C-alpha positions as CSV (number, residue, x, y, z in Angstrom):
1,M,0.0,0.0,0.0
2,N,1.5,3.3,-1.2
3,Y,0.0,6.0,1.0
4,I,1.1,8.9,-1.2
5,K,-0.1,7.3,-4.5
6,A,-3.4,6.1,-3.0
7,S,-4.0,9.5,-1.4
8,A,-3.4,11.2,-4.7
9,Q,-5.9,9.0,-6.4
10,K,-8.5,10.0,-3.9
11,K,-8.2,13.7,-4.5
12,N,-11.0,13.9,-7.1
13,E,-13.1,15.7,-4.4
14,A,-12.4,17.8,-1.4
15,S,-11.1,15.6,1.4
16,K,-8.9,15.5,4.5
17,N,-6.4,12.8,5.7
18,L,-7.6,10.5,8.4
19,L,-4.1,9.5,9.3
20,N,-0.6,11.0,8.9
21,P,1.7,8.8,6.8
22,Q,3.5,7.4,9.8
23,T,0.4,6.3,11.6
24,F,-1.0,4.9,8.3
25,T,2.1,2.9,7.8
26,M,1.9,1.5,11.4
27,L,-1.7,0.5,10.9
28,N,-1.1,-1.0,7.6
29,T,1.7,-3.1,9.2
30,L,-0.7,-4.3,11.9
31,I,-3.3,-5.1,9.3
32,K,-0.8,-7.2,7.3
33,K,0.3,-9.0,10.5
34,E,-3.4,-9.8,11.3
35,L,-3.7,-11.4,7.8
36,A,-0.5,-13.3,8.1
37,F,-1.2,-15.2,11.3
38,P,-4.1,-17.5,11.9
39,A,-6.9,-16.5,14.3
40,E,-6.2,-17.2,17.9
41,I,-7.9,-20.2,19.3
42,D,-9.8,-19.4,22.5
43,K,-8.6,-21.4,25.5
44,G,-11.6,-20.9,27.7
45,L,-12.9,-17.9,29.6
46,L,-11.9,-16.8,33.0
47,P,-14.8,-16.1,35.4
48,H,-14.7,-12.3,34.9
49,E,-14.5,-12.8,31.1
50,T,-17.6,-15.1,31.3
51,A,-19.4,-12.4,33.2
52,I,-18.5,-9.8,30.6
53,V,-19.6,-12.0,27.7
54,S,-22.9,-12.8,29.4
55,K,-23.6,-9.1,30.1
56,V,-22.8,-8.0,26.6
57,R,-24.9,-10.9,25.0
58,E,-27.9,-10.1,27.1
59,E,-27.8,-6.3,26.6
60,T,-27.4,-6.8,22.9
61,K,-30.3,-9.3,22.7
62,Q,-32.6,-7.0,24.6
63,A,-31.7,-3.9,22.6
64,N,-31.9,-5.7,19.2
65,R,-35.7,-6.3,19.6
66,N,-36.7,-3.8,16.9
67,N,-35.6,-0.5,15.3
68,L,-36.8,1.6,18.2
69,T,-34.7,-0.3,20.8
70,R,-31.7,-0.3,18.6
71,T,-31.9,3.4,17.8
72,N,-32.2,4.3,21.5
73,A,-29.4,2.0,22.5
74,Y,-27.0,3.8,20.0
75,L,-27.8,7.2,21.4
76,D,-27.5,6.1,25.0
77,C,-24.1,4.6,24.2
78,Y,-22.9,7.8,22.6
79,E,-24.1,9.9,25.6
80,R,-22.0,7.7,27.9
81,N,-19.0,7.6,25.5
82,P,-18.9,10.8,23.4
83,E,-15.7,9.7,21.8
84,L,-17.7,7.0,20.0
85,H,-18.7,9.2,17.1
86,W,-20.0,6.1,15.1
87,S,-22.6,5.5,17.8
88,L,-24.3,8.9,17.1
89,L,-24.0,8.4,13.4
90,A,-25.6,4.9,13.8
91,H,-28.4,6.4,15.9
92,L,-29.3,8.8,13.1
93,V,-29.0,6.3,10.3
94,S,-31.1,3.9,12.3
95,R,-33.8,6.6,12.8
96,N,-33.9,6.8,9.0
97,G,-34.3,3.1,8.8
98,G,-37.3,3.4,11.0
99,Y,-38.8,6.1,8.8
100,H,-38.4,3.9,5.7
101,M,-40.0,1.0,7.5
102,T,-43.1,3.0,8.4
103,D,-43.2,4.8,5.0
104,L,-44.3,1.4,3.6
105,K,-47.6,1.7,5.6
106,G,-47.9,5.5,5.5
107,E,-50.1,7.6,3.2
108,S,-47.2,8.8,1.0
109,M,-46.5,5.2,-0.2
110,N,-49.3,2.9,0.7
111,H,-50.4,2.3,-2.9
112,L,-47.0,1.7,-4.4
113,F,-46.5,-1.8,-3.2
114,S,-48.7,-4.9,-2.6
115,K,-48.9,-6.1,1.0
116,D,-46.5,-8.9,0.1
117,D,-44.0,-6.5,-1.3
118,Q,-44.4,-4.2,1.8
119,K,-43.3,-7.2,3.9
120,I,-40.4,-8.0,1.7
121,F,-39.0,-4.5,1.9
122,F,-39.6,-4.2,5.6
123,R,-37.8,-7.5,6.2
124,F,-34.9,-6.3,4.1
125,L,-34.6,-3.1,6.1
126,E,-35.2,-4.8,9.5
127,H,-32.7,-7.6,8.9
128,A,-30.0,-5.3,7.6
129,N,-30.6,-3.0,10.6
130,A,-30.4,-5.9,13.0
131,A,-27.4,-7.5,11.4
132,I,-25.3,-4.3,11.8
133,F,-26.5,-3.9,15.4
134,S,-25.6,-7.5,16.3
135,D,-22.1,-6.9,15.0
136,A,-21.4,-3.4,16.2
137,Y,-23.1,-3.0,19.5
138,P,-21.1,-5.8,21.3
139,Q,-17.9,-3.9,20.2
140,L,-19.2,-0.6,21.7
141,L,-20.2,-2.4,25.0
142,L,-16.9,-4.2,25.2
143,Y,-15.0,-1.0,24.8
144,E,-17.2,0.7,27.4
145,L,-16.4,-2.1,29.9
146,Y,-12.8,-2.1,28.9
147,K,-12.6,1.6,29.9
148,K,-13.7,0.8,33.4
149,K,-11.5,-2.2,33.9
150,P,-9.1,-3.4,31.1
151,F,-9.2,-7.0,30.0
152,K,-8.1,-9.0,27.0
153,L,-10.2,-7.1,24.4
154,R,-9.0,-9.1,21.4
155,K,-10.0,-12.4,23.1
156,L,-13.6,-11.2,23.6
157,L,-13.9,-9.7,20.2
158,N,-13.2,-13.2,18.9
159,I,-15.9,-14.6,21.1
160,F,-18.4,-12.3,19.4
161,H,-17.1,-13.1,15.9
162,I,-16.0,-9.5,15.2
163,S,-13.9,-9.2,12.1
164,R,-10.2,-9.4,12.7
165,F,-9.9,-6.2,10.7
166,M,-11.3,-4.4,13.8
167,H,-8.8,-5.9,16.3
168,P,-5.9,-3.6,15.6
169,I,-8.3,-0.7,15.1
170,W,-9.6,-1.2,18.7
171,E,-6.2,-1.7,20.1
172,M,-5.0,1.6,18.6
173,F,-8.1,3.3,19.8
174,T,-7.8,2.2,23.4
175,A,-4.2,3.4,23.3
176,E,-4.8,6.7,21.7
177,K,-8.3,8.0,20.9
178,N,-8.9,8.8,17.2
179,P,-12.7,9.0,16.7
180,P,-12.5,9.7,12.9
181,L,-10.4,6.6,12.3
182,L,-12.6,4.4,14.4
183,T,-15.7,5.7,12.7
184,A,-14.3,5.2,9.2
185,A,-13.2,1.6,10.2
186,M,-16.6,0.8,11.6
187,I,-18.3,2.1,8.5
188,I,-16.1,-0.1,6.4
189,N,-16.5,-3.1,8.7
190,E,-20.3,-2.9,9.0
191,Q,-20.9,-2.4,5.2
192,R,-18.5,-5.2,4.3
193,M,-20.1,-7.5,6.9
194,L,-23.6,-6.6,5.5
195,E,-22.3,-7.4,2.0
196,D,-20.8,-10.7,2.9
197,R,-23.3,-12.0,5.5
198,I,-26.6,-10.6,4.2
199,L,-26.6,-9.4,0.6
200,K,-24.5,-12.2,-0.9
201,R,-25.8,-15.1,1.2
202,T,-29.6,-14.4,1.6
203,S,-32.5,-13.6,-0.8
204,H,-32.3,-9.9,0.4
205,G,-29.5,-9.2,-2.1
206,E,-32.1,-9.8,-4.9
207,I,-34.1,-6.8,-3.7
208,L,-31.4,-4.4,-4.6
209,Q,-31.7,-5.4,-8.3
210,R,-35.4,-5.0,-8.5
211,I,-36.8,-2.2,-10.6
212,D,-39.2,-0.9,-8.0
213,F,-36.3,-0.5,-5.4
214,Q,-34.5,1.5,-8.0
215,L,-37.6,3.6,-8.5
216,Q,-37.7,4.3,-4.7
217,E,-34.0,5.4,-4.9
218,F,-34.9,7.8,-7.6
219,L,-37.8,9.2,-5.6
220,G,-35.6,9.9,-2.6
221,F,-36.9,6.9,-0.6
222,T,-33.2,6.2,0.3
223,T,-32.5,9.8,1.4
224,V,-31.0,10.0,4.8
225,I,-32.1,13.1,6.7
226,F,-30.7,14.7,9.8
227,P,-32.9,17.4,11.4
228,F,-30.8,20.3,12.7
229,S,-33.4,23.0,13.4
230,Y,-36.6,21.6,15.0
231,K,-39.9,23.5,14.6
232,K,-43.4,22.4,15.4
233,A,-45.3,25.1,13.4
234,S,-43.3,24.8,10.2
235,P,-41.0,22.2,8.5
236,S,-37.8,21.7,10.4
237,S,-34.5,22.2,8.6
238,L,-32.9,19.1,7.3
239,T,-29.4,18.1,6.2
240,G,-28.2,14.8,4.8
241,L,-27.9,13.1,1.4
242,T,-29.4,10.5,-0.9
243,V,-27.9,7.0,-0.9
244,K,-27.1,6.3,-4.5
245,R,-26.3,2.9,-5.9
246,F,-27.0,1.1,-2.6
247,A,-26.1,-2.2,-4.2
248,D,-22.6,-1.0,-4.6
249,L,-20.3,-1.6,-1.6
250,S,-17.9,1.3,-2.3
251,S,-20.8,3.7,-2.7
252,R,-22.3,2.7,0.7
253,I,-19.0,3.1,2.4
254,M,-18.5,6.6,0.8
255,T,-22.0,7.6,1.8
256,G,-21.3,6.6,5.4
257,K,-18.2,8.7,5.4
258,K,-20.0,11.7,3.9
259,L,-22.8,11.4,6.5
260,Y,-20.2,11.4,9.2
261,A,-18.5,14.4,7.8
262,I,-21.9,16.3,7.6
263,L,-22.5,15.3,11.3
264,F,-19.1,16.3,12.8
265,Q,-17.4,18.8,10.5
266,H,-19.7,21.7,11.3
267,P,-20.2,22.4,15.0
268,E,-23.5,24.3,14.7
269,I,-25.0,21.6,12.6
270,H,-23.8,18.9,15.0
271,K,-25.2,20.8,17.9
272,G,-28.6,21.1,16.3
273,I,-28.7,17.4,15.3
274,Y,-27.7,16.3,18.7
275,Q,-30.2,18.5,20.4
276,F,-32.9,17.0,18.2
277,S,-31.8,13.5,18.9
278,K,-31.9,14.0,22.7
279,S,-35.1,16.0,22.8
280,I,-37.3,14.1,20.3
281,P,-37.9,10.4,21.1
282,H,-37.7,8.1,18.1
283,T,-41.0,6.6,17.2
284,G,-40.4,5.7,13.5
285,S,-43.0,8.3,12.4
286,R,-41.9,11.2,10.2
287,A,-44.0,13.3,12.5
288,D,-41.0,13.2,14.8
289,Y,-39.3,15.8,12.8
290,W,-42.1,17.3,10.6
291,P,-45.2,17.3,12.9
292,Y,-46.5,20.2,10.7
293,I,-46.8,17.9,7.8
294,F,-47.1,14.3,9.2
295,G,-49.3,12.9,11.8
296,E,-48.9,9.6,13.7
297,N,-52.7,9.2,13.6
298,K,-55.0,9.7,10.6
299,Q,-56.1,13.3,10.8
300,Q,-57.4,15.8,8.3
301,G,-54.7,18.0,6.8
302,K,-51.8,15.8,7.7
303,I,-50.1,12.9,5.9
304,H,-50.5,9.7,8.0
305,S,-47.0,8.5,9.1
306,P,-47.6,5.7,11.6
307,N,-45.2,4.9,14.5
308,L,-43.2,1.7,14.1
309,T,-45.2,-0.4,16.7
310,E,-48.4,0.5,14.8
311,A,-47.0,-0.3,11.4
312,W,-45.0,-3.5,12.1
313,P,-44.8,-6.3,14.8
314,D,-41.4,-7.3,16.0
315,E,-39.7,-9.6,13.5
316,Q,-38.0,-12.9,14.3
317,L,-34.4,-12.3,13.3
318,P,-32.7,-14.8,11.0
319,I,-29.6,-16.7,11.9
320,I,-26.8,-15.3,9.8
321,P,-23.4,-17.0,9.1
322,M,-20.6,-15.6,11.3
323,L,-18.0,-15.5,8.5
324,D,-15.2,-13.0,8.4
325,W,-15.1,-10.8,5.3
326,F,-11.5,-9.8,6.0
327,K,-9.3,-11.6,3.5
328,N,-6.9,-8.9,2.2
329,E,-5.7,-5.4,2.8
330,D,-7.7,-3.7,0.0
331,C,-9.9,-2.2,2.7
332,M,-7.0,0.1,3.6
333,D,-7.8,2.4,0.7
334,D,-11.0,3.6,2.5
335,L,-8.9,4.5,5.6
336,I,-6.8,7.1,3.8
337,E,-9.2,10.1,3.7
338,L,-12.5,11.5,4.9
339,P,-14.5,13.7,2.5
340,A,-14.8,17.4,3.4
341,M,-18.5,18.2,3.2
342,K,-20.0,21.7,2.8
343,K,-23.0,22.7,4.9
344,L,-26.0,21.1,3.2
345,D,-29.6,22.1,3.6
346,I,-31.8,19.6,1.8
347,T,-35.1,20.8,3.3
348,E,-36.5,21.9,-0.1
349,T,-35.2,18.8,-1.8
350,A,-36.9,16.5,0.8
351,M,-40.1,18.5,0.3
352,N,-40.0,18.1,-3.4
353,N,-39.3,14.4,-3.1
354,L,-42.4,14.0,-0.8
355,R,-44.6,15.9,-3.3
356,Q,-43.4,13.7,-6.2
357,L,-43.9,10.5,-4.1
358,Q,-47.4,11.5,-3.1
359,L,-48.4,12.3,-6.7
360,I,-47.2,8.9,-7.9
361,N,-48.9,7.2,-5.0
362,E,-52.2,8.9,-5.8
363,I,-51.9,7.9,-9.5
364,K,-51.2,4.3,-8.5
365,A,-54.3,4.3,-6.3
366,I,-56.6,4.8,-9.3
367,I,-55.0,2.6,-11.9
């Protein structure tokens, strides 16, 4: 891996280095070492390790019940550990996952899909959301417990089938906090895990190729929004961006990095987003951020956007293969830089997407 050459290749858009050349070289060496040696074989757990594993497993299981519990768990974790930037990013992306789930039953989209297709799309969103949580949340909890009383972190990461790519990342983070590096690494890890365990090995991958999913992408169905100025009497201000080419792994990773940049590169935007997150409980309804336009209950003058518990029952989560995607060092390319994002206000774009979606939904209702 040539840091200078790879960095130059990434300069097509404004960006900033995640690591200086010396730190990048050190991490690249650790990554190569991780690949060169076989995974450690666990030789049993000590009593305190068993207690930690039991605690993390139980808390992860309880919090992985549905989109609401996952979304709240991410925010709680960030409030306890503000150096874990990824946890706040995950909270906001998970909020959007909940909005997309309830959109399928709301008035803006209820005629676009058959009931069977609604279930298919919901299960895709739910299983992807849950798979990421089941992989990421144990890492966050283990780190939090490690802060209080250090233990063999690598050993317990193995117990939870965390990719070996993350082992040197966490070791570096516990030694010297670098939130942007950890966040970028977790974005890479979770998207590659999702690709390997869910999209390639289950029927969910077929959804991304369907014409109607591509239609929803065009309509802004995959737009990720972050409210940063909350208002009850008029539409709140939104920032964010549209996830384009969701089926493409590199595109998803870059989108995650751009969303992180939007969230943390502008202090006033970050402050507004965080205040919204803390003050407005997540219900899954778009009335959470636009109560002027949406209503959780059907009422005249507002678009019905149900809360998650009204729209969908808890879903039995599938058993997914615990295989490690980490086979080579090509993932290091995505650890070189972080995009530099300008302040984005997508309020009007989101409003136009909604109008277009409603129009198509109304047409579909009469044909």
